[in-house]
C-alpha positions in Angstrom: -108.0 -32.2 -34.1 -105.3 -31.6 -31.6 -108.0 -32.0 -28.8 -108.9 -35.5 -29.9 -105.3 -36.6 -30.1 -104.4 -35.3 -26.6 -107.6 -35.6 -24.6 -109.4 -38.7 -25.9 -108.3 -40.9 -23.0 -109.6 -38.6 -20.2 -112.8 -38.1 -22.2 -113.2 -41.9 -22.6 -112.8 -42.4 -18.9 -115.3 -39.6 -18.1 -117.9 -41.0 -20.5 -117.4 -44.6 -19.1 -117.8 -43.4 -15.6 -120.9 -41.5 -16.5 -122.5 -44.5 -18.1 -121.7 -46.7 -15.1 -123.3 -44.2 -12.8 -126.3 -43.7 -15.2 -127.1 -47.4 -15.5 -125.9 -48.5 -12.0 -128.1 -51.5 -11.1 -128.8 -50.4 -7.5 -131.9 -52.6 -7.2 -130.0 -55.8 -8.3 -127.2 -55.0 -5.9 -129.7 -54.4 -3.0 -131.4 -57.8 -3.6 -128.3 -59.8 -4.4 -127.0 -61.8 -1.5 -123.7 -62.5 -3.3 -123.0 -58.8 -3.9 -123.8 -58.0 -0.3 -121.4 -60.8 0.8 -118.8 -59.3 -1.5 -119.0 -55.9 0.1 -118.8 -57.4 3.6 -116.0 -59.7 2.7 -113.9 -56.8 1.4 -114.5 -54.9 4.6 -113.7 -58.0 6.8 -110.5 -58.7 4.8 -109.2 -55.1 4.9 -109.9 -55.0 8.7 -108.1 -58.3 9.2 -105.2 -57.0 7.1 -105.0 -53.8 9.1 -105.1 -55.7 12.4 -102.6 -58.5 11.5 -100.2 -57.0 9.0 -99.9 -53.2 8.9 -98.4 -52.6 12.3 -96.4 -55.8 12.8 -95.3 -56.4 9.2 -95.5 -53.4 7.0 -94.3 -50.6 9.4 -91.1 -52.5 10.3 -90.6 -53.2 6.6 -91.0 -49.5 5.8 -88.3 -48.6 8.4 -86.0 -51.3 7.0 -86.6 -50.0 3.4 -85.9 -46.5 4.5 -82.7 -47.6 6.2 -81.6 -49.3 3.0 -82.1 -46.1 1.1 -80.2 -43.9 3.6 -77.6 -46.1 5.3 -76.6 -48.5 2.6 -74.3 -47.0 0.0 -75.4 -47.2 -3.6 -72.0 -48.5 -4.5 -72.5 -51.5 -2.1 -75.9 -52.3 -3.6 -74.6 -52.1 -7.2 -71.5 -54.2 -6.2 -73.6 -57.1 -4.9 -77.0 -56.8 -6.7 -76.4 -54.4 -9.5 -76.7 -55.2 -13.2 -72.9 -55.6 -13.5 -72.5 -57.6 -10.3 -71.2 -61.2 -10.2 -74.3 -63.2 -11.4 -73.7 -66.2 -9.1 -73.4 -63.9 -6.0 -76.2 -61.6 -6.9 -78.8 -64.3 -7.8 -77.5 -66.6 -5.0 -78.2 -63.9 -2.3 -81.5 -62.9 -3.9 -82.8 -66.4 -4.3 -82.4 -67.5 -0.7 -83.4 -64.3 1.0 -86.8 -65.7 1.9 -85.3 -68.3 4.2 -84.3 -65.4 6.5 -87.1 -62.9 6.0 -90.2 -65.2 6.1 -92.4 -62.3 4.8 -95.6 -62.3 2.8 -96.1 -60.9 -0.7 -96.9 -57.4 0.6 -94.3 -57.1 3.3 -91.5 -57.8 0.8 -92.5 -54.8 -1.3 -90.9 -52.0 0.6 -87.7 -54.0 0.8 -87.8 -54.6 -2.9 -88.5 -50.9 -3.7 -85.5 -50.0 -1.4 -82.9 -52.1 -3.1 -84.3 -51.4 -6.6 -84.2 -47.6 -6.2 -80.7 -47.9 -4.7 -79.4 -49.4 -8.0 -80.0 -53.1 -7.9 -80.3 -54.7 -11.3 -83.8 -55.7 -12.5 -82.8 -59.4 -12.5 -81.5 -59.7 -8.9 -84.3 -57.3 -7.7 -87.1 -59.4 -9.1 -85.4 -62.6 -8.0 -85.5 -61.1 -4.5 -89.1 -59.9 -5.0 -90.2 -63.5 -5.8 -88.0 -65.3 -3.3 -88.9 -63.1 -0.3 -92.3 -64.7 0.3 -91.9 -67.8 -1.8 -88.7 -69.3 -0.2 -90.1 -69.2 3.3 -88.4 -71.9 5.4 -91.3 -72.1 7.9 -93.9 -72.4 5.1 -91.9 -75.1 3.4 -91.5 -77.1 6.6 -95.3 -76.7 7.3 -96.0 -77.8 3.7 -93.9 -81.0 4.1 -95.5 -81.9 7.5 -99.1 -81.3 6.5 -99.3 -81.9 2.8 -96.5 -84.5 2.4 -92.7 -84.4 2.1 -92.9 -84.7 -1.7 -94.9 -81.5 -2.1 -92.7 -79.8 0.5 -89.5 -80.7 -1.4 -91.0 -79.8 -4.8 -92.0 -76.4 -3.4 -88.6 -75.7 -2.0 -86.7 -76.7 -5.1 -89.3 -75.0 -7.4 -89.3 -71.7 -5.4 -85.5 -71.3 -5.4 -85.2 -72.2 -9.0 -88.1 -69.9 -9.9 -86.4 -66.9 -8.3 -83.2 -67.4 -10.3 -85.0 -68.1 -13.6 -87.5 -65.2 -13.2 -84.6 -62.8 -12.5 -82.6 -64.0 -15.5 -85.6 -63.8 -17.8 -86.5 -60.3 -16.6 -82.9 -59.1 -17.1 -82.8 -60.6 -20.6 -86.2 -59.3 -21.7 -85.4 -55.8 -20.6 -81.6 -55.9 -21.3 -81.8 -52.7 -23.2 -83.0 -50.7 -20.2 -80.5 -52.5 -18.0 -77.6 -51.3 -20.2 -78.9 -47.8 -20.0 -79.0 -48.1 -16.2 -75.4 -49.3 -16.1 -74.3 -46.4 -18.2 -76.2 -44.0 -16.0 -74.7 -45.4 -12.9 -71.2 -45.3 -14.2 -71.0 -41.6 -13.6 -72.3 -41.6 -10.1 -69.7 -40.5 -7.5 -69.1 -43.0 -4.7 -71.2 -41.9 -1.7 -69.6 -41.2 1.6 -69.8 -44.1 4.2 -70.7 -42.9 7.7 -70.1 -46.1 9.6 -68.3 -49.4 9.0 -69.9 -52.5 7.5 -70.2 -54.4 10.8 -72.2 -51.6 12.3 -74.7 -51.5 9.4 -74.9 -55.3 9.5 -75.7 -55.4 13.2 -78.2 -52.5 12.8 -80.1 -54.3 10.0 -79.9 -57.7 11.7 -81.7 -56.2 14.8 -84.5 -54.7 12.6 -84.9 -57.8 10.6 -85.0 -59.8 13.8 -87.8 -57.6 15.1 -89.8 -58.1 11.9 -89.3 -61.9 11.9 -90.0 -62.6 15.6 -92.9 -60.2 16.0 -94.6 -62.2 13.2 -93.6 -65.7 14.2 -96.6 -67.8 13.4 -98.2 -70.3 15.9 -97.2 -73.8 15.0 -99.7 -76.6 14.5 -98.3 -78.6 17.4 -97.3 -77.2 20.8 -94.0 -79.0 20.9 -90.6 -78.6 19.2 -88.3 -75.7 18.6 -90.8 -73.7 16.6 -93.3 -73.8 19.4 -90.6 -72.8 21.9 -89.7 -69.8 19.9 -93.4 -68.9 19.5 -93.8 -69.0 23.3 -90.8 -66.6 23.7 -91.5 -64.5 20.5 -92.4 -61.3 22.4 -89.5 -61.7 24.9 -87.1 -62.0 22.0 -88.7 -59.1 20.2 -88.4 -57.0 23.4 -84.7 -57.8 23.7 -84.1 -56.8 20.1 -86.1 -53.6 20.6 -83.8 -52.7 23.6 -80.8 -53.5 21.4 -82.2 -51.1 18.7 -82.6 -48.4 21.3 -79.0 -48.8 22.4 -77.8 -48.5 18.8 -79.9 -45.4 18.2 -78.2 -43.7 21.0 -74.7 -44.9 20.4 -74.5 -44.6 16.6 -77.3 -42.2 15.6 -76.9 -39.8 18.6 -80.5 -39.6 19.5 -81.4 -38.0 22.8 -80.6 -40.6 25.5 -83.3 -39.2 27.8 -86.1 -39.4 25.2 -85.0 -42.9 24.2 -85.0 -44.1 27.8 -88.4 -42.5 28.4 -90.0 -44.2 25.4 -88.3 -47.5 26.2 -89.5 -47.4 29.8 -93.1 -46.5 28.7 -93.1 -49.4 26.2 -91.7 -51.8 28.8 -94.4 -50.9 31.3 -97.1 -51.2 28.8 -95.6 -54.6 27.7 -96.0 -55.8 31.3 -99.5 -54.3 31.8 -100.8 -55.6 28.4 -98.9 -58.9 28.3 -102.0 -60.4 26.5 -102.3 -57.5 24.1 -98.7 -57.1 22.7 -100.0 -54.8 19.9 -100.4 -52.0 22.4 -96.7 -51.7 23.5 -95.6 -52.5 19.9 -97.7 -49.6 18.6 -96.3 -47.2 21.3 -92.8 -48.3 20.4 -93.4 -47.5 16.7 -94.9 -44.1 17.6 -91.9 -43.3 19.8 -89.4 -44.3 17.1 -91.3 -42.2 14.6 -91.3 -39.2 16.9 -87.6 -39.6 17.7 -86.4 -39.9 14.1 -88.8 -37.4 12.5 -87.7 -34.6 14.8 -84.0 -35.4 14.2 -82.2 -33.1 11.7 -79.4 -35.5 10.9 -79.3 -38.9 9.2 -82.0 -40.3 11.6 -84.3 -37.7 10.2 -83.5 -38.7 6.6 -84.2 -42.3 7.7 -87.7 -41.4 8.8 -88.4 -39.2 5.7 -87.3 -42.1 3.4 -89.5 -44.6 5.3 -92.4 -42.2 5.2 -92.0 -41.9 1.4 -92.3 -45.7 1.0 -95.4 -45.8 3.3 -97.1 -43.0 1.3 -96.5 -44.8 -2.0 -97.2 -48.4 -1.0 -99.8 -48.5 1.8 -102.8 -46.9 0.0 -102.3 -49.2 -3.0 -102.1 -52.3 -0.8 -105.2 -51.4 1.2 -107.1 -50.7 -2.1 -105.9 -54.0 -3.5 -107.0 -55.9 -0.4 -110.5 -54.4 -0.7 -110.8 -55.5 -4.3 -109.4 -59.0 -3.6 -111.8 -59.4 -0.7 -114.8 -58.4 -2.9 -113.7 -60.9 -5.6 -112.5 -63.9 -3.6 -113.4 -63.3 0.0 -111.6 -64.7 3.0 -110.6 -68.3 3.3 -113.8 -70.3 3.8 -116.1 -67.4 2.9 -117.9 -66.6 -0.3 -117.6 -63.4 -2.3 -118.3 -62.5 -6.0 -116.5 -65.6 -7.4 -117.9 -68.8 -5.9 -115.2 -71.0 -4.3 -116.7 -74.1 -5.9 -115.8 -72.7 -9.3 -112.2 -72.7 -8.4 -112.3 -76.1 -6.7 -114.0 -77.6 -9.7 -111.5 -76.1 -12.1 -108.4 -77.5 -10.4 -109.2 -81.2 -10.3 -107.0 -83.6 -12.2 -103.7 -82.6 -13.9 -104.5 -80.9 -17.2 -102.7 -77.8 -18.3 -105.9 -75.9 -17.9 -106.3 -77.0 -14.2 -102.7 -76.1 -13.5 -103.2 -72.7 -15.2 -106.4 -72.0 -13.2 -104.6 -72.8 -9.9 -101.6 -70.6 -10.8 -103.8 -67.8 -12.0 -106.2 -67.9 -9.1 -103.3 -68.2 -6.6 -101.6 -65.2 -8.2 -104.5 -62.9 -7.5 -105.5 -64.2 -4.1 -103.9 -62.8 -1.0 -102.1 -65.3 1.3 -100.8 -64.2 4.6 -97.6 -66.0 5.7 -98.3 -69.7 6.2 -102.1 -69.5 5.5 -101.7 -71.0 2.1 -101.1 -74.5 3.6 -104.4 -75.0 5.5 -106.2 -73.4 2.5 -104.6 -75.8 0.2 -105.3 -78.7 2.5 -109.0 -77.9 2.2 -108.8 -77.7 -1.6 -107.0 -81.0 -1.8 -109.6 -82.6 0.4 -112.2 -81.3 -2.1 -110.5 -82.9 -5.1 -107.6 -80.6 -6.1 -104.9 -82.5 -8.0 -101.2 -82.7 -6.9 -100.0 -80.7 -9.9 -102.4 -77.7 -9.4 -101.6 -77.8 -5.7 -97.9 -77.2 -6.5 -98.8 -74.6 -9.1 -100.8 -72.6 -6.5 -97.9 -72.9 -4.0 -95.4 -71.5 -6.5 -97.6 -68.6 -7.7 -99.8 -67.8 -4.7 -97.5 -66.7 -1.8 -95.3 -64.6 -4.1 -98.1 -62.7 -5.8 -101.4 -61.1 -5.0 -103.6 -58.4 -6.4 -102.4 -55.8 -3.8 -98.8 -56.8 -4.5 -99.3 -56.3 -8.3 -100.7 -52.8 -7.8 -97.6 -51.7 -5.9 -95.1 -53.5 -8.3 -96.7 -51.5 -11.1 -96.1 -48.3 -9.3 -92.4 -49.2 -9.0 -91.6 -51.0 -12.3 -94.4 -49.8 -14.6 -97.1 -51.7 -16.3 -95.1 -53.5 -18.9 -92.5 -55.0 -16.5 -95.3 -55.9 -14.0 -97.3 -57.8 -16.7 -94.2 -59.6 -17.8 -93.2 -60.5 -14.2 -96.7 -61.8 -13.4 -96.9 -63.7 -16.6 -93.6 -65.5 -16.1 -94.6 -66.6 -12.6 -98.0 -67.9 -13.8 -96.6 -69.7 -16.8 -93.7 -71.3 -14.9 -96.0 -72.3 -12.1 -98.4 -73.9 -14.6 -95.7 -75.9 -16.4 -94.0 -77.0 -13.1 -97.4 -78.1 -11.7 -98.2 -80.1 -14.8 -94.8 -81.9 -14.8 -95.0 -82.6 -11.1 -98.6 -83.9 -11.4 -97.4 -86.5 -14.0 -94.9 -88.1 -11.6 -96.6 -87.5 -8.3 
């Protein structure tokens, strides 16, 4: 009897796996063009993700998250973002963070994990988790220019309001656990601060600058300030990388000779491979990893913390991208779920069409700014204004890979509640907007 009480779940999984293997419809799969496409789409999407996001987006984000865990005092995080922090300040900071970061739903995850583990309250942390990719100033401007100023303004207002409301709801629903967290944190000794606030601020500003400018997207028109910045993005990134090297020597006491050597090699490769900036960027990342991993002081702790985040998050993200590619494919390509199903379901302005748009958007993966041209095509195929807003409010902030990682950090229950709140609020907001648009 004890066996069935304790081992029925593993037994159930084994039996289910056996039955799947036993009745695996290999002949159907071999002869099905859609299933073949799903396999290839998953591979194409994961390759694209690795080429475009892992090196430029995720690795800098891992280093920033590791730095948060090591260099930012727990007392500071709890003071500004903790469960007992001033609500206006905490939610104000969290809700507008996306205007600075301009990251996608996956890149924000290491940063969210960093502040949450350091003691941030569930409410401010989830507000930051939503706002990081949703309140993207570049995406909002692009939305207004391509899809109309009404939709751009509605997206901006909705995203900022969403982040605050989502955070408040999460804090209220799980208030019992938040109270336990406050009591547990009350006995923590105040950690030692190794450097003044202005030094940490400058250090993080340089790293965030590298993350932002290395991923600066190409504008639709080759004129204006955005186009000028895009033209100079790698020059700006290089200057910030030099600044980071100086700070590593001055404040973290890394070996000056090794730092100069790696910087020189990276600079030469940057000149030699001016059309392939990924090469010098990769060498710089490898050099930084080598310098910090061999250090026995706080720089070594920084690398170890960053590596912990990478081990936890990266495999889940890549697995999620594979599944998302198999189900929905890349933009403009078919996978298991036909795109016309989605297009047909999001016409008009019913609650169902808004829900379908929000739900589909929540599981799709959108790289930064790609949601706008995708939505432009859907609107051209009959998508209503309300569902368009619902997808904009749910899509960029969530994705299947994103959900898998959130679950590993918050647990299943909190993740389900968080995703449900986003989808329901996006559905209602889209429906209301569609009535007046």
